[in-house]
C-alpha positions as a printed Julia matrix, in Angstrom:
69×3 Matrix{Float64}:
 24.13    3.41  -44.28
 22.51    0.89  -41.96
 20.63    1.31  -38.68
 21.0    -1.69  -36.38
 18.7    -2.55  -33.48
 20.62   -3.8   -30.44
 18.43   -5.56  -27.9
 18.6    -7.34  -24.55
 21.11   -4.89  -23.1
 21.88   -4.87  -19.41
 20.64   -1.92  -17.4
 24.18   -0.61  -16.89
 25.26   -0.81  -20.55
 26.09    2.61  -21.98
 25.87    3.93  -25.5
 29.65    4.35  -25.48
 30.14    0.65  -24.73
 27.84   -0.28  -27.61
 29.65    2.14  -29.91
 33.06    0.77  -28.96
 31.92   -2.78  -29.62
 30.61   -1.95  -33.1
 33.61    0.25  -33.99
 35.73   -2.89  -34.17
 33.74   -3.68  -37.36
 33.84   -0.25  -39.0
 32.82    3.38  -38.78
 29.97    4.09  -36.37
 28.13    7.32  -37.07
 25.97    7.18  -33.97
 25.17    4.75  -31.16
 22.95    5.01  -28.15
 20.92    3.22  -25.54
 17.38    4.41  -25.02
 16.35    5.46  -21.52
 13.01    5.92  -19.8
 12.42    9.69  -19.78
 10.83    9.6   -16.32
 13.37    7.46  -14.48
 16.48    7.72  -16.66
 16.84    3.93  -16.5
 17.82    1.97  -19.58
 15.01    0.46  -21.61
 17.33   -2.44  -22.47
 17.8    -1.64  -26.14
 19.49    0.8   -28.44
 20.56    1.51  -31.99
 23.79    1.76  -33.93
 24.11    3.66  -37.19
 26.98    2.44  -39.36
 28.12    4.1   -42.58
 28.97    0.94  -44.54
 26.36   -1.79  -45.12
 28.95   -4.56  -45.5
 30.63   -3.67  -42.2
 27.22   -3.46  -40.54
 26.22   -6.86  -41.87
 29.47   -8.37  -40.6
 28.86   -6.86  -37.15
 25.31   -8.24  -37.11
 26.53  -11.68  -38.15
 29.32  -11.81  -35.55
 27.52  -10.17  -32.63
 24.08  -11.76  -32.92
 23.49  -13.69  -29.7
 26.68  -12.44  -28.01
 26.75  -11.08  -24.49
 27.9    -7.56  -23.6
 28.53   -6.97  -19.88
């Protein structure tokens, strides 16, 4: 199991969009974008939890530096 930090996300990017992107590489157990508790606005980063380390490493390799939204 591997937890992946996903940074530099646009303010309108949702956890579902991040999950869908990573699901093309394998099983995603959980994905989310962190929000400011006071304003509800995105903090610009999130995490993805993938069940298989090899699939996670492939996703990291392929998606590093890519743009979402």
